[in-house]
PAZA-392574 format. One line per 4 residues: their letters; for each residue x, y, z of C-alpha. Coordinates in nm, 4 decimals, always signed. Example, Ala and Ser with C-alpha at 12.3 -4.5 7.8 and 13.67 -1.06 7.14 Angstrom:
BEGIN
AS	+1.2300,-0.4500,+0.7800 | +1.3670,-0.1060,+0.7140
END
This chain:
BEGIN
XXXX	-4.0586,+22.1702,-0.3856 | -3.8025,+22.1648,-0.6670 | -3.6473,+21.8563,-0.5036 | -3.9819,+21.6675,-0.5031
XXXX	-4.0505,+21.7625,-0.8695 | -3.7011,+21.6455,-0.9680 | -3.7522,+21.3219,-0.7756 | -4.0882,+21.2639,-0.9434
XXXX	-3.9421,+21.2959,-1.2951 | -3.6456,+21.0822,-1.2021 | -3.8722,+20.8022,-1.0766 | -4.0912,+20.8439,-1.3878
XXXX	-3.7879,+20.8073,-1.6134 | -3.6873,+20.4954,-1.4310 | -4.0354,+20.3468,-1.4801 | -4.0328,+20.4306,-1.8492
XXXX	-3.6819,+20.2813,-1.8910 | -3.7870,+19.9677,-1.7043 | -4.1002,+19.9363,-1.9185 | -3.9001,+19.9738,-2.2354
XXXX	-3.6503,+19.7179,-2.1119 | -3.9316,+19.4745,-2.0381 | -4.0608,+19.5155,-2.3924 | -3.7157,+19.4533,-2.5397
XXXX	-3.6747,+19.1456,-2.3178 | -3.9844,+18.9956,-2.4816 | -3.7766,+18.9495,-2.7960 | -3.5930,+18.6722,-2.6158
XXXX	-3.9165,+18.4750,-2.5749 | -4.0286,+18.5208,-2.9384 | -3.9858,+18.2816,-3.2284 | -3.8032,+18.4063,-3.5453
XXXX	-4.1372,+18.4907,-3.7118 | -4.2642,+18.6717,-3.4031 | -3.9350,+18.8686,-3.3822 | -3.9690,+18.9745,-3.7460
XXXX	-4.3306,+19.0809,-3.6960 | -4.2319,+19.2863,-3.3893 | -3.9403,+19.4373,-3.5739 | -4.1475,+19.5569,-3.8664
XXXX	-4.4788,+19.6435,-3.6911 | -4.5304,+20.0128,-3.6370 | -4.8731,+20.0396,-3.4703 | -5.0128,+19.9528,-3.1280
XXXX	-5.3763,+19.9516,-3.0151 | -5.4876,+19.8518,-2.6667 | -5.1632,+19.6555,-2.6110 | -5.1667,+19.4656,-2.9410
XXXX	-4.9174,+19.5220,-3.2177 | -5.0161,+19.5667,-3.5806 | -4.8440,+19.6085,-3.9146 | -4.9560,+19.8602,-4.1743
XXXX	-4.9817,+19.7305,-4.5350 | -4.6582,+19.9191,-4.5956 | -4.4916,+19.7425,-4.3032 | -4.6037,+19.4000,-4.4444
XXXX	-4.4619,+19.4789,-4.7907 | -4.1341,+19.5840,-4.6267 | -4.1250,+19.2682,-4.4147 | -4.1475,+19.0383,-4.7204
XXXX	-3.9225,+19.2373,-4.9562 | -3.6529,+19.3829,-4.7292 | -3.3954,+19.2381,-4.4900 | -3.4506,+19.5075,-4.2309
XXXX	-3.6909,+19.8020,-4.1811 | -3.5770,+20.1124,-4.3656 | -3.5738,+20.2978,-4.0339 | -3.5995,+20.1879,-3.6719
XXXX	-3.9635,+20.1231,-3.5937 | -4.1353,+20.2895,-3.3081 | -4.4808,+20.1550,-3.2132 | -4.7282,+20.4390,-3.2555
XXXX	-5.0377,+20.4141,-3.0371 | -5.3648,+20.4396,-3.2265 | -5.6707,+20.5957,-3.0686 | -6.0097,+20.4291,-3.1171
XXXX	-6.1120,+20.7175,-3.3419 | -5.8011,+20.6829,-3.5641 | -5.8555,+20.3062,-3.5966 | -6.2248,+20.3535,-3.6864
XXXX	-6.1271,+20.6135,-3.9529 | -5.8740,+20.3757,-4.1069 | -6.1316,+20.0931,-4.1225 | -6.3930,+20.3267,-4.2683
XXXX	-6.1538,+20.3948,-4.5593 | -6.0924,+20.0227,-4.6287 | -6.2240,+19.9237,-4.9778 | -6.4519,+19.6165,-5.0103
XXXX	-6.3113,+19.2961,-5.1550 | -6.4655,+19.3495,-5.5004 | -6.2557,+19.6646,-5.5307 | -5.9311,+19.4718,-5.4705
XXXX	-5.6381,+19.4963,-5.7076 | -5.2693,+19.4114,-5.7390 | -5.1968,+19.7556,-5.5917 | -5.4201,+19.7162,-5.2823
XXXX	-5.1317,+19.7196,-5.0272 | -4.9461,+19.9985,-5.2029 | -5.2636,+20.2080,-5.2243 | -5.3464,+20.1525,-4.8569
XXXX	-4.9805,+20.2219,-4.7593 | -4.9935,+20.3322,-4.3925 | -5.3781,+20.3391,-4.3765 | -5.4382,+19.9852,-4.2565
XXXX	-5.3880,+19.7433,-3.9658 | -5.2731,+19.3793,-3.9957 | -5.2582,+19.1527,-3.6949 | -4.9925,+18.8849,-3.6268
XXXX	-5.2183,+18.5942,-3.7244 | -5.3134,+18.7730,-4.0443 | -4.9452,+18.8271,-4.1143 | -4.8904,+18.4509,-4.0879
XXXX	-5.1880,+18.3886,-4.3121 | -5.0585,+18.6341,-4.5779 | -4.7172,+18.4627,-4.5665 | -4.8946,+18.1303,-4.6335
XXXX	-5.0614,+18.2862,-4.9386 | -4.7351,+18.4070,-5.0839 | -4.5924,+18.0565,-5.1037 | -4.9006,+17.8667,-5.2333
XXXX	-4.9667,+17.7600,-5.5963 | -5.2887,+17.8710,-5.7611 | -5.4193,+17.5156,-5.7286 | -5.3827,+17.5572,-5.3513
XXXX	-5.6184,+17.8536,-5.3418 | -5.9207,+17.6247,-5.3519 | -5.7763,+17.4103,-5.0720 | -5.7246,+17.7251,-4.8652
XXXX	-6.0803,+17.8401,-4.9246 | -6.2244,+17.4961,-4.8392 | -6.0210,+17.4902,-4.5212 | -6.2075,+17.8040,-4.4012
XXXX	-6.5431,+17.6959,-4.5432 | -6.6118,+17.4607,-4.2557 | -6.9905,+17.4279,-4.3193 | -6.9413,+17.3608,-4.6891
XXXX	-7.1792,+17.6291,-4.8196 | -6.9237,+17.7676,-5.0711 | -6.9007,+18.0907,-4.8657 | -6.6697,+18.1919,-4.5795
XXXX	-6.8058,+18.4182,-4.3071 | -6.6160,+18.6161,-4.0466 | -6.6538,+18.3498,-3.7740 | -6.5062,+18.0794,-3.9990
XXXX	-6.2165,+18.3016,-4.0903 | -6.1449,+18.3897,-3.7209 | -6.0876,+18.0179,-3.6529 | -5.7357,+18.0793,-3.7914
XXXX	-5.6720,+18.3078,-3.4992 | -5.7175,+18.0152,-3.2574 | -5.5259,+17.7711,-3.4739 | -5.2185,+17.9863,-3.4899
XXXX	-5.2463,+18.0715,-3.1187 | -5.2607,+17.7044,-3.0241 | -4.9660,+17.6229,-3.2522 | -4.7677,+17.8985,-3.0846
XXXX	-4.8518,+17.7756,-2.7299 | -4.7299,+17.4285,-2.8164 | -4.3965,+17.5729,-2.9240 | -4.3371,+17.7798,-2.6094
XXXX	-4.0627,+17.6822,-2.3719 | -4.0804,+17.7041,-1.9964 | -3.9715,+18.0438,-1.8666 | -4.1009,+18.3650,-1.7251
XXXX	-4.4798,+18.3221,-1.7350 | -4.5334,+18.6983,-1.7008 | -4.3114,+18.7769,-1.9967 | -4.4767,+18.5104,-2.2124
XXXX	-4.8198,+18.6471,-2.1166 | -4.7086,+18.9972,-2.2227 | -4.5857,+18.8589,-2.5547 | -4.9160,+18.6817,-2.6203
XXXX	-5.1015,+19.0008,-2.5450 | -4.8869,+19.1863,-2.7961 | -4.9394,+18.9281,-3.0684 | -5.2987,+18.8106,-3.0132
XXXX	-5.4622,+19.1011,-2.8326 | -5.5819,+18.9071,-2.5287 | -5.4380,+18.7091,-2.2389 | -5.4554,+18.3340,-2.2702
XXXX	-5.4461,+18.0752,-1.9986 | -5.2180,+17.8177,-2.1577 | -5.3214,+17.4712,-2.0502 | -5.1233,+17.3062,-2.3271
XXXX	-4.8208,+17.0973,-2.2432 | -4.5198,+17.3222,-2.2918 | -4.2164,+17.1900,-2.4711 | -3.9453,+17.0822,-2.2351
XXXX	-3.5759,+17.0448,-2.2966 | -3.4908,+16.7211,-2.4756 | -3.8319,+16.6726,-2.6388 | -3.8185,+16.6129,-3.0134
XXXX	-4.1034,+16.8087,-3.1685 | -4.1436,+16.7791,-3.5483 | -4.1864,+17.1353,-3.6888 | -4.4870,+17.1907,-3.9120
XXXX	-4.5470,+17.4830,-4.1437 | -4.8350,+17.7162,-4.0652 | -4.9997,+17.5937,-4.3857 | -4.9836,+17.2338,-4.2596
XXXX	-5.1205,+17.3506,-3.9263 | -5.4122,+17.5263,-4.0977 | -5.4846,+17.2288,-4.3184 | -5.4922,+16.9836,-4.0292
XXXX	-5.6761,+17.2027,-3.7818 | -5.9488,+17.3715,-3.9868 | -6.0802,+17.0426,-4.1158 | -6.1559,+16.9523,-3.7550
XXXX	-6.2882,+17.2984,-3.6545 | -6.6523,+17.1882,-3.6386 | -6.5605,+16.8979,-3.4096 | -6.3622,+17.0958,-3.1588
XXXX	-6.3826,+17.4003,-2.9383 | -6.2145,+17.6183,-3.2067 | -6.5338,+17.7413,-3.3657 | -6.6901,+17.8154,-3.0301
XXXX	-6.3729,+17.9993,-2.9230 | -6.3911,+18.2090,-3.2430 | -6.7201,+18.3557,-3.1091 | -6.5519,+18.4592,-2.7903
XXXX	-6.2525,+18.6272,-2.9583 | -6.4715,+18.7928,-3.2192 | -6.6374,+18.9992,-2.9473 | -6.3126,+19.0810,-2.7685
XXXX	-6.0843,+19.1673,-3.0620 | -6.0780,+19.4855,-3.2744 | -6.1568,+19.4632,-3.6479 | -5.8697,+19.4811,-3.8908
XXXX	-5.8280,+19.6003,-4.2478 | -5.8406,+19.2424,-4.3751 | -6.1633,+19.1582,-4.1846 | -6.3334,+19.4749,-4.3125
XXXX	-6.1997,+19.4121,-4.6651 | -6.3408,+19.0571,-4.6630 | -6.6552,+19.0891,-4.4561 | -6.7617,+19.4538,-4.4709
XXXX	-6.7718,+19.7261,-4.2047 | -7.0516,+19.5455,-4.0160 | -6.8840,+19.1995,-4.0465 | -7.2021,+19.0500,-4.1969
XXXX	-7.0808,+18.9987,-4.5613 | -6.9552,+18.6583,-4.6817 | -6.6613,+18.5793,-4.8981 | -6.6983,+18.3671,-5.2140
XXXX	-6.4246,+18.1714,-5.3819 | -6.3843,+18.4027,-5.6785 | -6.3127,+18.7052,-5.4565 | -6.0895,+18.4923,-5.2331
XXXX	-5.8900,+18.3612,-5.5333 | -5.8571,+18.7135,-5.6773 | -5.7238,+18.8477,-5.3459 | -5.4596,+18.5777,-5.3197
XXXX	-5.3543,+18.6164,-5.6864 | -5.3379,+18.9968,-5.6492 | -5.1207,+18.9724,-5.3380 | -4.8713,+18.7350,-5.5038
XXXX	-4.8559,+18.9587,-5.8106 | -4.8174,+19.2751,-5.6039 | -4.5197,+19.1455,-5.4015 | -4.3496,+19.0185,-5.7197
XXXX	-4.4155,+19.3521,-5.8945 | -4.2550,+19.5427,-5.6046 | -3.9489,+19.3143,-5.6086 | -3.9175,+19.3393,-5.9865
XXXX	-3.9646,+19.7159,-5.9984 | -3.7035,+19.7708,-5.7294 | -3.4431,+19.6417,-5.9756 | -3.5862,+19.7384,-6.3182
XXXX	-3.5469,+20.1119,-6.2850 | -3.8497,+20.1719,-6.5066 | -3.7328,+19.9249,-6.7713 | -3.9325,+19.6239,-6.9020
XXXX	-3.6618,+19.3831,-6.7894 | -3.4178,+19.3223,-6.5081 | -3.0648,+19.1950,-6.5704 | -2.9750,+18.8312,-6.5238
XXXX	-2.7513,+18.9330,-6.2351 | -3.0355,+19.1178,-6.0655 | -3.2500,+18.8082,-6.1049 | -2.9732,+18.6061,-5.9329
XXXX	-2.9610,+18.8610,-5.6503 | -3.3349,+18.8268,-5.5929 | -3.3192,+18.4442,-5.6026 | -3.0371,+18.4256,-5.3527
XXXX	-3.1920,+18.6668,-5.1011 | -3.3315,+18.5046,-4.7837 | -3.1267,+18.1887,-4.8421 | -2.8492,+18.0297,-4.6380
XXXX	-2.6021,+18.0758,-4.9259 | -2.2965,+18.2349,-4.7679 | -2.0772,+18.2908,-5.0732 | -2.3204,+18.4469,-5.3208
XXXX	-2.0241,+18.6062,-5.5043 | -1.9244,+18.2720,-5.6588 | -2.2740,+18.2292,-5.8065 | -2.2781,+18.5810,-5.9454
XXXX	-1.9247,+18.5448,-6.0876 | -2.0301,+18.2182,-6.2482 | -2.3267,+18.3936,-6.4139 | -2.1125,+18.6809,-6.5441
XXXX	-1.8668,+18.4420,-6.7043 | -2.1259,+18.2180,-6.8734 | -2.3751,+18.4951,-6.9796 | -2.1440,+18.7840,-7.0787
XXXX	-2.4114,+18.9593,-7.2931 | -2.7128,+19.0826,-7.0981 | -3.0485,+18.9953,-7.2508 | -3.2703,+19.0633,-6.9528
XXXX	-3.5523,+18.8827,-6.7720 | -3.9078,+19.0111,-6.8364 | -4.1737,+19.0338,-6.5651 | -4.3684,+18.7464,-6.7258
XXXX	-4.0553,+18.5232,-6.7027 | -3.9937,+18.6450,-6.3483 | -4.3493,+18.5675,-6.2359 | -4.3549,+18.2287,-6.4072
XXXX	-4.0432,+18.1232,-6.2165 | -4.1952,+18.2172,-5.8809 | -4.5181,+18.0423,-5.9808 | -4.2974,+17.7345,-6.0298
XXXX	-4.1338,+17.7947,-5.6840 | -4.4828,+17.7954,-5.5282 | -4.5215,+17.4453,-5.6783 | -4.1858,+17.3303,-5.5471
XXXX	-4.3316,+17.0498,-5.3345 | -4.5060,+16.8935,-5.6384 | -4.1831,+16.9376,-5.8419 | -3.9834,+16.7651,-5.5686
XXXX	-4.2188,+16.4639,-5.5688 | -4.2056,+16.4481,-5.9494 | -3.8291,+16.4545,-5.9482 | -3.8247,+16.1671,-5.6974
XXXX	-4.0411,+15.9705,-5.9372 | -3.8034,+16.0524,-6.2182 | -3.5261,+15.9169,-5.9929 | -3.3142,+16.2240,-6.0384
XXXX	-3.2793,+16.2909,-5.6634 | -2.9214,+16.1661,-5.6483 | -2.7847,+16.3011,-5.9714 | -2.7695,+16.6162,-6.1858
XXXX	-3.0150,+16.7031,-6.4634 | -2.9946,+16.8904,-6.7911 | -3.1936,+17.1918,-6.9122 | -3.4422,+16.9926,-7.1290
XXXX	-3.5128,+16.7497,-6.8468 | -3.5580,+17.0315,-6.5989 | -3.7967,+17.2279,-6.8215 | -4.0037,+16.9169,-6.8957
XXXX	-4.0213,+16.8170,-6.5314 | -4.1324,+17.1669,-6.4282 | -4.4164,+17.1587,-6.6861 | -4.5326,+16.8073,-6.6059
XXXX	-4.5284,+16.8667,-6.2287 | -4.6618,+17.2235,-6.2148 | -4.8130,+17.3178,-6.5519 | -4.5771,+17.6156,-6.5650
XXXX	-4.3855,+17.6766,-6.8883 | -4.0442,+17.8348,-6.8336 | -3.8795,+18.0146,-7.1267 | -3.5514,+17.8676,-7.2627
XXXX	-3.3652,+18.1840,-7.1669 | -3.4994,+18.1703,-6.8074 | -3.4034,+17.8082,-6.7690 | -3.0547,+17.8739,-6.9154
XXXX	-3.0114,+18.1670,-6.6689 | -3.1109,+17.9468,-6.3720 | -2.8589,+17.6819,-6.4825 | -2.5819,+17.9333,-6.5242
XXXX	-2.6421,+18.0626,-6.1684 | -2.6347,+17.7239,-6.0017 | -2.4141,+17.5201,-6.2359 | -2.0980,+17.5874,-6.0354
XXXX	-1.8792,+17.3300,-6.2177 | -2.0090,+17.4531,-6.5528 | -2.1013,+17.1112,-6.6955 | -2.4484,+17.2359,-6.7954
XXXX	-2.6049,+17.0073,-6.5321 | -2.7951,+17.1204,-6.2242 | -2.7326,+16.9623,-5.8909 | -3.0896,+16.8682,-5.7916
XXXX	-3.0446,+16.8528,-5.4154 | -2.8462,+17.1755,-5.3943 | -3.0959,+17.3641,-5.6112 | -3.3982,+17.2386,-5.4169
XXXX	-3.2359,+17.3194,-5.0800 | -3.1566,+17.6744,-5.1797 | -3.4960,+17.7342,-5.3344 | -3.6779,+17.6085,-5.0204
XXXX	-3.5001,+17.8883,-4.8350 | -3.6004,+18.1454,-5.0997 | -3.9601,+18.0259,-5.1184 | -4.0061,+18.0643,-4.7418
XXXX	-3.8017,+18.3851,-4.7305 | -3.5496,+18.2511,-4.4890 | -3.7872,+18.0592,-4.2640 | -3.7186,+17.6927,-4.3471
XXXX	-4.0083,+17.4531,-4.3808 | -3.9140,+17.0893,-4.4326 | -4.0111,+16.9385,-4.7626 | -3.8667,+16.5858,-4.7907
X	-3.6114,+16.5527,-5.0707
END
């Protein structure tokens, strides 16, 4: 009897180990964004992975999770309780994610959508809203919003490579919550596929939603998928509410502000300013700059006395970064693409292209960070290249220079 019991537990341990190994193997089939989502997600419900609001904040402000994540399985009752506690959109604030903390669920497609928001200028908020408002009634309903689920899934399928179909099916179940029969042509070795950002994918696809099977497919997935914190926040507990532009704009603005506040406060230690060196540290995070020490040393030598960067200055710079594409186009028109520029030219170009006014001290600090040869000129191409990395938090999206 003891032998059979021991054998049973031995076989059970093998099965658990094999299952865990299978899940770890899925990482090999995931894109960098999918890998990051899986690394920071902490919840699982009916086979699908979710982030908490706290997980999301960590994912966009930290290099790695503070501790190794273990996916905790939610019961239906636990999920319903979390959704019952979700505030309506008119109660949103720039502390929404911090207040929700672990009491929320964010799907993979919503994670991609929130990342899009973080890198968009305020002028782009209307574009985003209009992309979802496919019937043009100035309101977005749950069905229209769920179209993004299909858009992101289709984009992902087109990027998949040939491989173990079972493993790829398991990965899709984890990320999207349902099995998909992929009829799309998979990328084969040697094909040259031009990468598009998720924003570009949204912009191109949602405009065609009424003339494709996407809207019809949204009906199907609406009935098969579980509600999330974002869906309840936008469309109410019964999913019947509609989202107007004012609430949508406020949500996007609040999210951008909240993430910036968290990054700023992590360095300010309760003060009203962060040091110029801390500002440089934040700017150079998530970039491909290997030798950050040279930039920091350059800053220490050229700004020996610390004055500090206020939150308003900090926010204005990242509002400028969210307009980086317009700034890039403006600089091409100024014909500065192949040469360096001075502080006055830079400040004027930022204002003309983006409407954002940067303080003289902030502009001077940026120049001292990136002006490696100390001629008070900024290498346009080098600056734009590094800031693209920072804007997209390490996930490069091509903006022509």
